Each structure stands twice: as structure tokens, then as C-alpha cells.
KOLLO-495325 format. One record per residue (C-alpha): residue in three letters; z, y, x. Coordinates in steps of 0.1 Angstrom, whole numbers, plus 5000, padded with zeros to 4 digits. Example, Ala and Ser with C-alpha at 12.3 -4.5 7.8 and 13.67 -1.06 7.14 Angstrom:
! residues 2
 res   c3   c2   c1
 ala 5078 4955 5123
 ser 5071 4989 5137
***
This chain:
! residues 73
 res   c3   c2   c1
 asn 6977 3944 1934
 cys 6966 3938 1972
 tyr 6990 3963 1985
 gly 7020 3944 1977
 cys 7006 3912 1989
 gln 7019 3900 2023
 asp 6986 3887 2035
 phe 6970 3924 2031
 his 6958 3936 2060
 pro 6944 3971 2053
 phe 6919 3990 2073
 glu 6935 4016 2095
 asp 6911 4042 2084
 gly 6909 4033 2047
 his 6910 4058 2018
 his 6948 4050 2009
 asn 6955 4087 2004
 thr 6927 4084 1976
 val 6942 4054 1960
 leu 6977 4073 1959
 ala 6960 4103 1944
 ser 6943 4079 1916
 leu 6977 4063 1909
 arg 6993 4095 1905
 thr 6968 4105 1880
 glu 6972 4071 1860
 val 7011 4078 1859
 ser 7006 4115 1846
 lys 6982 4100 1817
 ile 7008 4073 1810
 ile 7035 4101 1809
 ala 7017 4121 1786
 ile 7010 4091 1762
 ser 7046 4081 1764
 asp 7058 4114 1757
 ser 7034 4119 1728
 thr 7047 4086 1711
 arg 7081 4094 1718
 gln 7085 4064 1742
 ser 7091 4079 1776
 gly 7122 4059 1785
 ile 7110 4022 1778
 asn 7076 4021 1796
 pro 7071 3991 1817
 ala 7035 4004 1830
 met 7055 4031 1848
 ile 7077 4010 1864
 gln 7048 3988 1877
 leu 7030 4019 1889
 glu 7057 4033 1905
 gly 7064 4001 1926
 val 7025 4001 1935
 met 7028 4035 1944
 glu 7056 4030 1970
 gln 7036 3999 1985
 val 7006 4021 1991
 lys 7030 4049 2007
 ala 7044 4020 2029
 val 7006 4009 2040
 ile 6999 4045 2047
 ser 7029 4049 2069
 arg 7020 4017 2087
 cys 6986 4028 2092
 lys 6997 4063 2107
 val 7020 4045 2131
 cys 6991 4022 2140
 arg 6968 4052 2147
 gly 6994 4068 2170
 gly 7009 4092 2144
 gln 6975 4107 2134
 his 6969 4116 2097
 ala 6957 4083 2079
 gln 6937 4087 2050
***
């Protein structure tokens, strides 16, 4: 996951919100699968995806600051 790498230098106009939306879709799928197998409380993939989503949110915030408070994609 590039978003968590300290050497990652994202494009300010990158489509980071699209990445975040895709991750949210994946989380929804994992929740559905976990619920169907009654394993909702012990899914390591969820923990990993939640961490990645926080890293993407941090990049979005940094890009927003770099662009002077404009809405970053």
C-alpha cells in the first residue's frame, strides 16, 4: 500500500477520493461476507482496510492543505 509508505509523494490532483470510495466498497463486501459466515468480529482484512482508509484520508487532508484549502480529488 503506497499510501502508508513514507516515500509516497502523491499527486495533489490525484483521485484519492475515488480510492477511498473503492476501499469503502471493499469494506462493505467484506462485512457482508463476514456477516454471512458469522465471523464479523474476527476479520483481519477489515483491520487492514481500515488502516489503509485512514492513510488515504490523511493524504486527502495533506493535498487539501497543499492546494490552499481547495477540495482535493
